[in-house]
N, CA, C and O atoms as a GROMACS GRO file, in nm:
protein
  600
    1MET      N    1   0.003  -0.177  -0.809
    1MET     CA    2   0.066  -0.142  -0.668
    1MET      C    3   0.004  -0.128  -0.553
    1MET      O    4  -0.118  -0.137  -0.564
    2GLY      N    5   0.059  -0.104  -0.407
    2GLY     CA    6   0.011  -0.103  -0.327
    2GLY      C    7  -0.002   0.021  -0.275
    2GLY      O    8   0.033   0.108  -0.355
    3ARG      N    9  -0.043   0.064  -0.161
    3ARG     CA   10  -0.039   0.174  -0.112
    3ARG      C   11   0.140   0.231  -0.048
    3ARG      O   12   0.219   0.325  -0.045
    4LEU      N   13   0.122   0.119  -0.014
    4LEU     CA   14   0.297   0.192   0.034
    4LEU      C   15   0.431   0.191  -0.086
    4LEU      O   16   0.535   0.254  -0.103
    5SER      N   17   0.349   0.065  -0.161
    5SER     CA   18   0.446   0.150  -0.310
    5SER      C   19   0.444   0.281  -0.380
    5SER      O   20   0.535   0.348  -0.430
    6ASP      N   21   0.265   0.308  -0.366
    6ASP     CA   22   0.270   0.436  -0.391
    6ASP      C   23   0.321   0.511  -0.300
    6ASP      O   24   0.424   0.564  -0.343
    7LEU      N   25   0.289   0.548  -0.162
    7LEU     CA   26   0.346   0.596  -0.116
    7LEU      C   27   0.528   0.629  -0.141
    7LEU      O   28   0.553   0.749  -0.124
    8LEU      N   29   0.623   0.564  -0.168
    8LEU     CA   30   0.729   0.549  -0.173
    8LEU      C   31   0.726   0.595  -0.279
    8LEU      O   32   0.811   0.684  -0.286
    9ALA      N   33   0.658   0.578  -0.394
    9ALA     CA   34   0.730   0.603  -0.526
    9ALA      C   35   0.648   0.795  -0.528
    9ALA      O   36   0.657   0.840  -0.641
   10LEU      N   37   0.596   0.870  -0.454
   10LEU     CA   38   0.560   0.970  -0.498
   10LEU      C   39   0.628   1.043  -0.412
   10LEU      O   40   0.643   1.164  -0.429
   11ALA      N   41   0.672   0.983  -0.318
   11ALA     CA   42   0.848   1.030  -0.208
   11ALA      C   43   0.925   1.057  -0.310
   11ALA      O   44   0.938   1.178  -0.326
   12GLN      N   45   0.973   1.002  -0.374
   12GLN     CA   46   1.077   0.935  -0.467
   12GLN      C   47   1.049   1.024  -0.581
   12GLN      O   48   1.164   1.063  -0.599
   13GLU      N   49   0.967   1.096  -0.685
   13GLU     CA   50   0.943   1.200  -0.771
   13GLU      C   51   0.938   1.291  -0.737
   13GLU      O   52   0.944   1.388  -0.812
   14ARG      N   53   0.923   1.300  -0.601
   14ARG     CA   54   0.960   1.470  -0.485
   14ARG      C   55   1.102   1.476  -0.483
   14ARG      O   56   1.165   1.579  -0.504
   15THR      N   57   1.140   1.390  -0.462
   15THR     CA   58   1.259   1.473  -0.461
   15THR      C   59   1.361   1.422  -0.580
   15THR      O   60   1.478   1.448  -0.550
   16LEU      N   61   1.349   1.368  -0.683
   16LEU     CA   62   1.367   1.405  -0.813
   16LEU      C   63   1.347   1.569  -0.862
   16LEU      O   64   1.426   1.647  -0.917
   17GLU      N   65   1.214   1.582  -0.820
   17GLU     CA   66   1.175   1.719  -0.926
   17GLU      C   67   1.205   1.807  -0.820
   17GLU      O   68   1.152   1.915  -0.847
   18LEU      N   69   1.264   1.812  -0.717
   18LEU     CA   70   1.375   1.899  -0.639
   18LEU      C   71   1.439   1.948  -0.585
   18LEU      O   72   1.459   2.047  -0.515
   19GLU      N   73   1.530   1.753  -0.678
   19GLU     CA   74   1.638   1.787  -0.711
   19GLU      C   75   1.711   1.771  -0.559
   19GLU      O   76   1.803   1.833  -0.506
   20LEU      N   77   1.624   1.652  -0.511
   20LEU     CA   78   1.711   1.608  -0.321
   20LEU      C   79   1.821   1.529  -0.376
   20LEU      O   80   1.859   1.468  -0.476
   21PRO      N   81   1.860   1.572  -0.219
   21PRO     CA   82   2.018   1.418  -0.219
   21PRO      C   83   1.952   1.294  -0.130
   21PRO      O   84   2.038   1.217  -0.087
   22TYR      N   85   1.821   1.261  -0.095
   22TYR     CA   86   1.834   1.154  -0.062
   22TYR      C   87   1.705   1.114  -0.118
   22TYR      O   88   1.622   1.180  -0.180
   23LYS      N   89   1.706   0.958  -0.071
   23LYS     CA   90   1.601   0.854  -0.153
   23LYS      C   91   1.411   0.912  -0.155
   23LYS      O   92   1.332   0.885  -0.246
   24GLY      N   93   1.389   0.965  -0.070
   24GLY     CA   94   1.219   1.039  -0.087
   24GLY      C   95   1.175   1.151  -0.009
   24GLY      O   96   1.205   1.147   0.110
   25ALA      N   97   1.101   1.265  -0.059
   25ALA     CA   98   0.992   1.354   0.069
   25ALA      C   99   0.918   1.268   0.077
   25ALA      O  100   0.898   1.178  -0.005
   26LEU      N  101   0.851   1.294   0.208
   26LEU     CA  102   0.759   1.255   0.233
   26LEU      C  103   0.633   1.341   0.321
   26LEU      O  104   0.675   1.370   0.433
   27THR      N  105   0.522   1.376   0.301
   27THR     CA  106   0.447   1.481   0.363
   27THR      C  107   0.454   1.422   0.528
   27THR      O  108   0.536   1.331   0.542
   28PRO      N  109   0.409   1.447   0.605
   28PRO     CA  110   0.369   1.405   0.772
   28PRO      C  111   0.251   1.252   0.747
   28PRO      O  112   0.296   1.137   0.747
   29ARG      N  113   0.128   1.277   0.731
   29ARG     CA  114   0.093   1.143   0.731
   29ARG      C  115   0.088   1.073   0.610
   29ARG      O  116   0.020   0.972   0.593
   30GLU      N  117   0.176   1.138   0.507
   30GLU     CA  118   0.276   1.018   0.461
   30GLU      C  119   0.349   0.888   0.516
   30GLU      O  120   0.342   0.767   0.495
   31ALA      N  121   0.427   0.977   0.604
   31ALA     CA  122   0.496   0.890   0.688
   31ALA      C  123   0.467   0.841   0.801
   31ALA      O  124   0.544   0.762   0.856
   32TYR      N  125   0.347   0.881   0.860
   32TYR     CA  126   0.304   0.822   0.944
   32TYR      C  127   0.199   0.667   0.870
   32TYR      O  128   0.145   0.574   0.928
   33GLU      N  129   0.207   0.697   0.743
   33GLU     CA  130   0.128   0.568   0.661
   33GLU      C  131   0.219   0.456   0.655
   33GLU      O  132   0.191   0.340   0.686
   34VAL      N  133   0.384   0.519   0.594
   34VAL     CA  134   0.486   0.482   0.562
   34VAL      C  135   0.541   0.359   0.683
   34VAL      O  136   0.570   0.240   0.687
   35VAL      N  137   0.534   0.461   0.762
   35VAL     CA  138   0.587   0.330   0.975
   35VAL      C  139   0.466   0.244   0.931
   35VAL      O  140   0.508   0.152   0.862
   36GLN      N  141   0.320   0.239   0.945
   36GLN     CA  142   0.219   0.182   0.963
   36GLN      C  143   0.244   0.061   0.882
   36GLN      O  144   0.205  -0.049   0.919
   37LEU      N  145   0.308   0.082   0.767
   37LEU     CA  146   0.249  -0.032   0.642
   37LEU      C  147   0.339  -0.068   0.632
   37LEU      O  148   0.328  -0.171   0.566
   38ALA      N  149   0.522  -0.035   0.678
   38ALA     CA  150   0.644  -0.080   0.630
   38ALA      C  151   0.710  -0.154   0.760
   38ALA      O  152   0.769  -0.098   0.852
   39PRO      N  153   0.685  -0.282   0.744
   39PRO     CA  154   0.756  -0.358   0.811
   39PRO      C  155   0.940  -0.349   0.809
   39PRO      O  156   1.022  -0.370   0.720
   40GLY      N  157   0.951  -0.309   0.948
   40GLY     CA  158   1.092  -0.273   0.995
   40GLY      C  159   1.148  -0.102   1.011
   40GLY      O  160   1.245  -0.049   1.065
   41ALA      N  161   0.988  -0.034   0.904
   41ALA     CA  162   1.055   0.116   0.864
   41ALA      C  163   1.058   0.178   1.040
   41ALA      O  164   0.974   0.151   1.126
   42LYS      N  165   1.196   0.275   1.057
   42LYS     CA  166   1.223   0.281   1.094
   42LYS      C  167   1.166   0.519   1.116
   42LYS      O  168   1.184   0.590   1.017
   43LEU      N  169   1.106   0.589   1.258
   43LEU     CA  170   1.109   0.709   1.222
   43LEU      C  171   1.236   0.779   1.334
   43LEU      O  172   1.216   0.762   1.454
   44VAL      N  173   1.330   0.835   1.301
   44VAL     CA  174   1.442   0.906   1.352
   44VAL      C  175   1.367   1.025   1.375
   44VAL      O  176   1.313   1.089   1.285
   45ASP      N  177   1.363   1.071   1.568
   45ASP     CA  178   1.354   1.267   1.518
   45ASP      C  179   1.428   1.299   1.590
   45ASP      O  180   1.451   1.262   1.705
   46VAL      N  181   1.473   1.374   1.525
   46VAL     CA  182   1.646   1.444   1.536
   46VAL      C  183   1.615   1.534   1.610
   46VAL      O  184   1.725   1.554   1.661
   47ARG      N  185   1.509   1.647   1.683
   47ARG     CA  186   1.503   1.726   1.760
   47ARG      C  187   1.616   1.702   1.860
   47ARG      O  188   1.706   1.624   1.831
   48THR      N  189   1.615   1.775   1.989
   48THR     CA  190   1.654   1.788   2.057
   48THR      C  191   1.605   1.754   2.219
   48THR      O  192   1.512   1.787   2.292
   49ARG      N  193   1.675   1.705   2.224
   49ARG     CA  194   1.572   1.658   2.465
   49ARG      C  195   1.492   1.754   2.452
   49ARG      O  196   1.370   1.736   2.446
   50ALA      N  197   1.549   1.872   2.447
   50ALA     CA  198   1.464   2.020   2.557
   50ALA      C  199   1.288   2.034   2.460
   50ALA      O  200   1.173   2.040   2.502
   51GLU      N  201   1.341   2.033   2.332
   51GLU     CA  202   1.178   1.989   2.198
   51GLU      C  203   1.159   1.934   2.249
   51GLU      O  204   1.098   1.987   2.343
   52LEU      N  205   1.177   1.765   2.269
   52LEU     CA  206   1.071   1.633   2.295
   52LEU      C  207   1.020   1.652   2.434
   52LEU      O  208   0.898   1.645   2.443
   53ASP      N  209   1.082   1.672   2.534
   53ASP     CA  210   1.054   1.730   2.635
   53ASP      C  211   0.936   1.841   2.684
   53ASP      O  212   0.847   1.844   2.769
   54TRP      N  213   0.989   1.928   2.579
   54TRP     CA  214   0.900   2.087   2.599
   54TRP      C  215   0.741   2.051   2.519
   54TRP      O  216   0.619   2.063   2.527
   55VAL      N  217   0.822   2.014   2.462
   55VAL     CA  218   0.707   2.032   2.310
   55VAL      C  219   0.584   1.880   2.250
   55VAL      O  220   0.464   1.867   2.226
   56GLY      N  221   0.676   1.816   2.250
   56GLY     CA  222   0.615   1.643   2.239
   56GLY      C  223   0.707   1.591   2.170
   56GLY      O  224   0.798   1.641   2.103
   57ARG      N  225   0.660   1.432   2.202
   57ARG     CA  226   0.708   1.337   2.072
   57ARG      C  227   0.600   1.260   2.052
   57ARG      O  228   0.486   1.245   2.097
   58ILE      N  229   0.693   1.201   1.945
   58ILE     CA  230   0.592   1.071   1.863
   58ILE      C  231   0.601   0.944   1.952
   58ILE      O  232   0.683   0.889   2.025
   59PRO      N  233   0.495   0.929   1.915
   59PRO     CA  234   0.527   0.767   2.009
   59PRO      C  235   0.624   0.626   1.939
   59PRO      O  236   0.581   0.598   1.827
   60GLY      N  237   0.720   0.553   1.975
   60GLY     CA  238   0.769   0.505   1.909
   60GLY      C  239   0.833   0.532   1.795
   60GLY      O  240   0.845   0.452   1.702
   61ALA      N  241   0.901   0.714   1.803
   61ALA     CA  242   0.948   0.721   1.733
   61ALA      C  243   1.127   0.702   1.834
   61ALA      O  244   1.143   0.726   1.953
   62ILE      N  245   1.261   0.642   1.712
   62ILE     CA  246   1.397   0.629   1.748
   62ILE      C  247   1.398   0.859   1.804
   62ILE      O  248   1.340   0.950   1.745
   63GLU      N  249   1.486   0.866   1.931
   63GLU     CA  250   1.496   0.996   1.952
   63GLU      C  251   1.707   1.024   1.940
   63GLU      O  252   1.776   0.988   2.036
   64ILE      N  253   1.759   1.073   1.842
   64ILE     CA  254   1.822   1.077   1.858
   64ILE      C  255   1.853   1.236   1.821
   64ILE      O  256   1.785   1.293   1.736
   65GLU      N  257   1.937   1.287   1.876
   65GLU     CA  258   1.949   1.459   1.899
   65GLU      C  259   2.059   1.503   1.754
   65GLU      O  260   2.170   1.459   1.783
   66TRP      N  261   2.063   1.570   1.618
   66TRP     CA  262   2.078   1.675   1.537
   66TRP      C  263   2.196   1.747   1.592
   66TRP      O  264   2.310   1.725   1.552
   67LEU      N  265   2.166   1.833   1.686
   67LEU     CA  266   2.206   1.934   1.728
   67LEU      C  267   2.191   1.927   1.898
   67LEU      O  268   2.084   1.900   1.953
   68HIS      N  269   2.333   1.958   1.979
   68HIS     CA  270   2.302   1.965   2.141
   68HIS      C  271   2.248   2.079   2.148
   68HIS      O  272   2.282   2.173   2.077
   69TYR      N  273   2.105   2.086   2.290
   69TYR     CA  274   2.030   2.216   2.306
   69TYR      C  275   2.156   2.228   2.485
   69TYR      O  276   2.183   2.137   2.565
   70PRO      N  277   2.187   2.327   2.485
   70PRO     CA  278   2.132   2.512   2.445
   70PRO      C  279   2.284   2.539   2.300
   70PRO      O  280   2.291   2.634   2.221
   71SER      N  281   2.353   2.457   2.307
   71SER     CA  282   2.481   2.465   2.186
   71SER      C  283   2.426   2.475   2.009
   71SER      O  284   2.465   2.536   1.910
   72ASN      N  285   2.385   2.438   2.020
   72ASN     CA  286   2.310   2.401   1.866
   72ASN      C  287   2.425   2.305   1.774
   72ASN      O  288   2.405   2.266   1.659
   73ALA      N  289   2.562   2.277   1.864
   73ALA     CA  290   2.637   2.214   1.834
   73ALA      C  291   2.623   2.061   1.781
   73ALA      O  292   2.544   1.989   1.842
   74LEU      N  293   2.687   2.012   1.682
   74LEU     CA  294   2.649   1.948   1.606
   74LEU      C  295   2.657   1.793   1.664
   74LEU      O  296   2.776   1.770   1.688
   75ASN      N  297   2.590   1.699   1.690
   75ASN     CA  298   2.614   1.584   1.752
   75ASN      C  299   2.708   1.501   1.650
   75ASN      O  300   2.670   1.451   1.545
   76GLU      N  301   2.864   1.496   1.712
   76GLU     CA  302   2.920   1.432   1.642
   76GLU      C  303   2.920   1.330   1.582
   76GLU      O  304   2.971   1.317   1.471
   77HIS      N  305   2.826   1.179   1.690
   77HIS     CA  306   2.844   1.112   1.751
   77HIS      C  307   2.625   1.040   1.663
   77HIS      O  308   2.532   0.959   1.670
   78PHE      N  309   2.658   1.112   1.624
   78PHE     CA  310   2.471   1.046   1.536
   78PHE      C  311   2.462   0.964   1.437
   78PHE      O  312   2.355   0.921   1.392
   79ILE      N  313   2.599   0.930   1.389
   79ILE     CA  314   2.579   0.839   1.307
   79ILE      C  315   2.648   0.702   1.343
   79ILE      O  316   2.621   0.606   1.271
   80PRO      N  317   2.767   0.679   1.490
   80PRO     CA  318   2.674   0.624   1.572
   80PRO      C  319   2.584   0.535   1.669
   80PRO      O  320   2.570   0.424   1.720
   81GLN      N  321   2.534   0.662   1.659
   81GLN     CA  322   2.416   0.643   1.772
   81GLN      C  323   2.270   0.548   1.667
   81GLN      O  324   2.186   0.462   1.694
   82LEU      N  325   2.307   0.624   1.551
   82LEU     CA  326   2.232   0.583   1.463
   82LEU      C  327   2.186   0.476   1.441
   82LEU      O  328   2.067   0.447   1.442
   83ARG      N  329   2.337   0.360   1.406
   83ARG     CA  330   2.391   0.276   1.383
   83ARG      C  331   2.401   0.134   1.477
   83ARG      O  332   2.426   0.017   1.451
   84GLN      N  333   2.359   0.228   1.631
   84GLN     CA  334   2.329   0.073   1.725
   84GLN      C  335   2.167   0.069   1.760
   84GLN      O  336   2.098   0.022   1.851
   85GLN      N  337   2.144   0.140   1.644
   85GLN     CA  338   1.953   0.153   1.689
   85GLN      C  339   1.866   0.142   1.552
   85GLN      O  340   1.743   0.137   1.546
   86VAL      N  341   1.959   0.139   1.445
   86VAL     CA  342   1.840   0.075   1.371
   86VAL      C  343   1.956   0.081   1.193
   86VAL      O  344   2.018   0.185   1.172
   87ASN      N  345   1.965  -0.018   1.104
   87ASN     CA  346   1.934  -0.120   1.083
   87ASN      C  347   2.038  -0.025   0.955
   87ASN      O  348   1.987   0.084   0.930
   88PRO      N  349   2.130  -0.044   0.901
   88PRO     CA  350   2.133   0.040   0.750
   88PRO      C  351   2.109  -0.004   0.623
   88PRO      O  352   2.157   0.046   0.521
   89GLN      N  353   2.019  -0.113   0.630
   89GLN     CA  354   1.929  -0.158   0.506
   89GLN      C  355   1.770  -0.149   0.556
   89GLN      O  356   1.702  -0.229   0.492
   90SER      N  357   1.676  -0.053   0.676
   90SER     CA  358   1.609  -0.004   0.721
   90SER      C  359   1.587   0.076   0.643
   90SER      O  360   1.681   0.146   0.605
   91LEU      N  361   1.433   0.101   0.579
   91LEU     CA  362   1.343   0.275   0.562
   91LEU      C  363   1.379   0.331   0.645
   91LEU      O  364   1.363   0.283   0.757
   92VAL      N  365   1.456   0.482   0.626
   92VAL     CA  366   1.446   0.532   0.744
   92VAL      C  367   1.352   0.682   0.730
   92VAL      O  368   1.310   0.712   0.618
   93LEU      N  369   1.334   0.736   0.801
   93LEU     CA  370   1.250   0.808   0.863
   93LEU      C  371   1.289   0.971   0.925
   93LEU      O  372   1.264   1.000   1.042
   94PHE      N  373   1.343   1.055   0.843
   94PHE     CA  374   1.404   1.164   0.933
   94PHE      C  375   1.302   1.274   0.958
   94PHE      O  376   1.273   1.356   0.870
   95ILE      N  377   1.253   1.274   1.072
   95ILE     CA  378   1.161   1.431   1.174
   95ILE      C  379   1.264   1.552   1.209
   95ILE      O  380   1.386   1.570   1.220
   96CYS      N  381   1.179   1.600   1.216
   96CYS     CA  382   1.265   1.762   1.362
   96CYS      C  383   1.136   1.862   1.331
   96CYS      O  384   1.034   1.857   1.261
   97ARG      N  385   1.177   1.923   1.393
   97ARG     CA  386   1.068   2.080   1.396
   97ARG      C  387   1.015   2.110   1.238
   97ARG      O  388   0.895   2.126   1.212
   98SER      N  389   1.104   2.114   1.154
   98SER     CA  390   1.010   2.176   1.054
   98SER      C  391   1.052   2.081   0.934
   98SER      O  392   0.969   2.059   0.845
   99GLY      N  393   1.168   2.030   0.928
   99GLY     CA  394   1.239   2.030   0.795
   99GLY      C  395   1.404   1.979   0.771
   99GLY      O  396   1.461   1.876   0.736
  100VAL      N  397   1.440   2.110   0.813
  100VAL     CA  398   1.585   2.132   0.788
  100VAL      C  399   1.685   2.027   0.829
  100VAL      O  400   1.757   1.958   0.757
  101ARG      N  401   1.670   2.035   1.012
  101ARG     CA  402   1.730   1.924   1.040
  101ARG      C  403   1.744   1.775   0.989
  101ARG      O  404   1.848   1.709   0.988
  102SER      N  405   1.642   1.742   0.955
  102SER     CA  406   1.631   1.627   0.934
  102SER      C  407   1.659   1.649   0.791
  102SER      O  408   1.743   1.564   0.761
  103TYR      N  409   1.630   1.726   0.679
  103TYR     CA  410   1.680   1.726   0.565
  103TYR      C  411   1.898   1.687   0.592
  103TYR      O  412   1.952   1.608   0.513
  104ALA      N  413   1.966   1.739   0.680
  104ALA     CA  414   2.066   1.708   0.703
  104ALA      C  415   2.129   1.550   0.728
  104ALA      O  416   2.206   1.478   0.665
  105ALA      N  417   2.050   1.541   0.856
  105ALA     CA  418   2.060   1.345   0.912
  105ALA      C  419   2.006   1.251   0.773
  105ALA      O  420   2.008   1.128   0.764
  106ALA      N  421   1.955   1.358   0.664
  106ALA     CA  422   1.916   1.254   0.613
  106ALA      C  423   2.006   1.214   0.513
  106ALA      O  424   2.039   1.096   0.503
  107ILE      N  425   2.058   1.322   0.423
  107ILE     CA  426   2.192   1.346   0.363
  107ILE      C  427   2.287   1.240   0.425
  107ILE      O  428   2.320   1.137   0.366
  108ALA      N  429   2.342   1.286   0.585
  108ALA     CA  430   2.448   1.275   0.613
  108ALA      C  431   2.408   1.084   0.666
  108ALA      O  432   2.485   1.002   0.716
  109ALA      N  433   2.292   1.073   0.636
  109ALA     CA  434   2.268   0.885   0.677
  109ALA      C  435   2.304   0.786   0.542
  109ALA      O  436   2.332   0.668   0.523
  110ILE      N  437   2.286   0.912   0.458
  110ILE     CA  438   2.260   0.871   0.285
  110ILE      C  439   2.432   0.816   0.270
  110ILE      O  440   2.472   0.712   0.219
  111GLY      N  441   2.523   0.944   0.343
  111GLY     CA  442   2.638   0.912   0.320
  111GLY      C  443   2.767   0.763   0.403
  111GLY      O  444   2.869   0.700   0.374
  112ALA      N  445   2.654   0.780   0.528
  112ALA     CA  446   2.680   0.609   0.624
  112ALA      C  447   2.624   0.549   0.548
  112ALA      O  448   2.541   0.500   0.624
  113GLY      N  449   2.601   0.513   0.460
  113GLY     CA  450   2.517   0.376   0.383
  113GLY      C  451   2.365   0.373   0.431
  113GLY      O  452   2.306   0.265   0.422
  114TYR      N  453   2.302   0.476   0.479
  114TYR     CA  454   2.106   0.401   0.454
  114TYR      C  455   2.097   0.466   0.337
  114TYR      O  456   2.107   0.587   0.354
  115GLU      N  457   2.083   0.434   0.218
  115GLU     CA  458   1.996   0.400   0.108
  115GLU      C  459   1.894   0.453   0.107
  115GLU      O  460   1.840   0.526   0.024
  116SER      N  461   1.849   0.397   0.254
  116SER     CA  462   1.627   0.419   0.166
  116SER      C  463   1.603   0.565   0.320
  116SER      O  464   1.553   0.558   0.433
  117SER      N  465   1.652   0.649   0.261
  117SER     CA  466   1.699   0.762   0.355
  117SER      C  467   1.584   0.880   0.293
  117SER      O  468   1.605   0.944   0.190
  118TYR      N  469   1.465   0.893   0.373
  118TYR     CA  470   1.358   0.978   0.360
  118TYR      C  471   1.332   1.069   0.528
  118TYR      O  472   1.320   1.034   0.646
  119ASN      N  473   1.333   1.216   0.441
  119ASN     CA  474   1.262   1.303   0.497
  119ASN      C  475   1.155   1.366   0.505
  119ASN      O  476   1.107   1.402   0.398
  120VAL      N  477   1.081   1.401   0.633
  120VAL     CA  478   0.958   1.430   0.652
  120VAL      C  479   0.977   1.589   0.631
  120VAL      O  480   1.060   1.669   0.675
  121LEU      N  481   0.889   1.600   0.564
  121LEU     CA  482   0.880   1.709   0.503
  121LEU      C  483   0.802   1.791   0.601
  121LEU      O  484   0.747   1.730   0.692
  122GLU      N  485   0.788   1.967   0.593
  122GLU     CA  486   0.712   2.030   0.768
  122GLU      C  487   0.788   1.976   0.850
  122GLU      O  488   0.896   1.994   0.793
  123GLY      N  489   0.796   1.960   0.878
  123GLY     CA  490   0.849   1.808   1.060
  123GLY      C  491   0.730   1.812   1.148
  123GLY      O  492   0.613   1.789   1.118
  124PHE      N  493   0.763   1.834   1.219
  124PHE     CA  494   0.682   1.823   1.369
  124PHE      C  495   0.596   1.902   1.408
  124PHE      O  496   0.481   1.867   1.437
  125GLU      N  497   0.650   2.045   1.417
  125GLU     CA  498   0.512   2.156   1.369
  125GLU      C  499   0.515   2.281   1.288
  125GLU      O  500   0.483   2.394   1.323
  126GLY      N  501   0.552   2.244   1.189
  126GLY     CA  502   0.517   2.295   1.060
  126GLY      C  503   0.588   2.427   1.039
  126GLY      O  504   0.646   2.464   1.141
  127ASP      N  505   0.596   2.475   0.977
  127ASP     CA  506   0.671   2.613   0.931
  127ASP      C  507   0.538   2.791   1.023
  127ASP      O  508   0.417   2.796   1.042
  128LYS      N  509   0.670   2.911   1.053
  128LYS     CA  510   0.616   2.977   1.120
  128LYS      C  511   0.508   3.022   1.054
  128LYS      O  512   0.547   3.029   0.938
  129ASP      N  513   0.353   3.068   1.060
  129ASP     CA  514   0.233   3.126   1.058
  129ASP      C  515   0.327   3.276   1.029
  129ASP      O  516   0.439   3.315   1.060
  130SER      N  517   0.194   3.339   0.941
  130SER     CA  518   0.208   3.539   0.966
  130SER      C  519   0.240   3.623   1.020
  130SER      O  520   0.279   3.734   0.982
  131SER      N  521   0.218   3.550   1.191
  131SER     CA  522   0.170   3.588   1.297
  131SER      C  523   0.362   3.547   1.406
  131SER      O  524   0.400   3.588   1.516
  132GLY      N  525   0.443   3.438   1.286
  132GLY     CA  526   0.590   3.409   1.350
  132GLY      C  527   0.499   3.261   1.495
  132GLY      O  528   0.530   3.244   1.613
  133GLN      N  529   0.412   3.201   1.428
  133GLN     CA  530   0.419   3.073   1.552
  133GLN      C  531   0.379   2.947   1.437
  133GLN      O  532   0.327   2.947   1.325
  134ARG      N  533   0.443   2.823   1.543
  134ARG     CA  534   0.428   2.742   1.435
  134ARG      C  535   0.281   2.614   1.451
  134ARG      O  536   0.223   2.636   1.557
  135ASN      N  537   0.242   2.544   1.403
  135ASN     CA  538   0.152   2.447   1.438
  135ASN      C  539   0.028   2.510   1.375
  135ASN      O  540  -0.089   2.488   1.408
  136ASN      N  541   0.058   2.567   1.309
  136ASN     CA  542  -0.084   2.649   1.207
  136ASN      C  543  -0.066   2.641   1.076
  136ASN      O  544  -0.165   2.648   1.003
  137LEU      N  545   0.054   2.628   1.026
  137LEU     CA  546   0.040   2.601   0.861
  137LEU      C  547   0.174   2.410   0.820
  137LEU      O  548   0.292   2.424   0.789
  138GLY      N  549   0.130   2.316   0.829
  138GLY     CA  550   0.157   2.190   0.832
  138GLY      C  551   0.227   2.166   0.935
  138GLY      O  552   0.274   2.250   1.011
  139GLY      N  553   0.240   2.005   0.945
  139GLY     CA  554   0.326   1.954   1.059
  139GLY      C  555   0.279   1.888   1.124
  139GLY      O  556   0.156   1.894   1.136
  140TRP      N  557   0.347   1.804   1.190
  140TRP     CA  558   0.281   1.591   1.207
  140TRP      C  559   0.166   1.661   1.332
  140TRP      O  560   0.055   1.610   1.348
  141ARG      N  561   0.200   1.751   1.393
  141ARG     CA  562   0.101   1.809   1.527
  141ARG      C  563  -0.035   1.799   1.397
  141ARG      O  564  -0.110   1.708   1.360
  142TYR      N  565  -0.013   1.955   1.354
  142TYR     CA  566  -0.069   1.986   1.261
  142TYR      C  567  -0.236   1.869   1.231
  142TYR      O  568  -0.351   1.870   1.276
  143ALA      N  569  -0.158   1.781   1.131
  143ALA     CA  570  -0.196   1.644   1.083
  143ALA      C  571  -0.308   1.553   1.154
  143ALA      O  572  -0.389   1.468   1.118
  144GLY      N  573  -0.263   1.629   1.298
  144GLY     CA  574  -0.428   1.495   1.389
  144GLY      C  575  -0.286   1.372   1.396
  144GLY      O  576  -0.324   1.255   1.395
  145LEU      N  577  -0.160   1.388   1.400
  145LEU     CA  578  -0.089   1.273   1.419
  145LEU      C  579  -0.074   1.184   1.575
  145LEU      O  580  -0.161   1.217   1.656
  146PRO      N  581  -0.041   1.148   1.591
  146PRO     CA  582   0.008   1.066   1.725
  146PRO      C  583   0.121   1.131   1.790
  146PRO      O  584   0.231   1.126   1.735
  147TRP      N  585   0.105   1.195   1.909
  147TRP     CA  586   0.223   1.279   1.983
  147TRP      C  587   0.173   1.306   2.071
  147TRP      O  588   0.081   1.387   2.081
  148THR      N  589   0.231   1.233   2.166
  148THR     CA  590   0.247   1.281   2.336
  148THR      C  591   0.252   1.405   2.430
  148THR      O  592   0.187   1.348   2.518
  149GLN      N  593   0.271   1.508   2.475
  149GLN     CA  594   0.322   1.547   2.602
  149GLN      C  595   0.354   1.521   2.751
  149GLN      O  596   0.284   1.476   2.842
  150SER      N  597   0.514   1.577   2.746
  150SER     CA  598   0.533   1.591   2.919
  150SER      C  599   0.506   1.600   3.016
  150SER      O  600   0.593   1.605   3.104
   0.00000   0.00000   0.00000
């Protein structure tokens, strides 16, 4: 098996072990590798525009808010916006700040026919540490993966 197949198999094993309702769960580093190795794979960042502007962006990621800022209202157009930008046959990886909204987005995508929906565990900033701060315990930035800031 090749590296891509190994990564996807690992992600799918995690999903079975954790009884998750989507295709697979990847760490940020694994997600980055999958996007590099899989032609047509899409990374969908579901954080708010405010987070993208103030915290940072992932180059090449498709940006579709799951919740609107500052109301935290669900983006009722999430699936139509996803359909406009991502083919349902694509391998789709969802990421947010810590993996919670992307979990919900991956479930919604599965329900809308995106059978190869994966969640990026830890998200962009990871979980809070004992001081209540992010970026010290996991996440895309903590892993040293590419990102930019406005």
